[in-house]
C-alpha angles and dihedrals in degrees: 000000000000118000137217121276118208110253095011102066102009133061129190111223098170110153093358103100142056117233097266091050091046091051090052093047091051092046091052096045123100088221141343134222112207144143121254091290143123089276090064090054091048088052090052091047091055097038100250114152109247136209105197123196090212120183103197097236086125125033112273090211088070103031108032120109106288130220094357133093106269145160123211115212119195134069100285095183098055115137095245092051114132093029091128088213118156088207121045106261091207092051094223105077087226093171090067105015096097097048113116140184091269092061090052093047091047090052090049091048089053091068103087096205092049098066115117132194117264 
């Protein structure tokens, strides 16, 4: 299965759209990579597979993308999970600090309908 290449199959639109445009872009995307934000929930609402960089400050079982193919990246079982803090209480973001591009690409590649030709 071919995988995504930065700049070739992906585009960063952070801060470049209004909400209706963002919703259309997400609906038209083969997949989306986002944090645990509103965009992840929009993707779930329109059925777009979602890779969520998901620090476990809130329980994934309640707040992960729902009823859509998704992958959660981040150490969900870390001791400080569930802290609900807006700022990392440890100061090191250990739950997501070791995530790399390869983990994101692997998650995207796991979505069968997302595969693109090389």
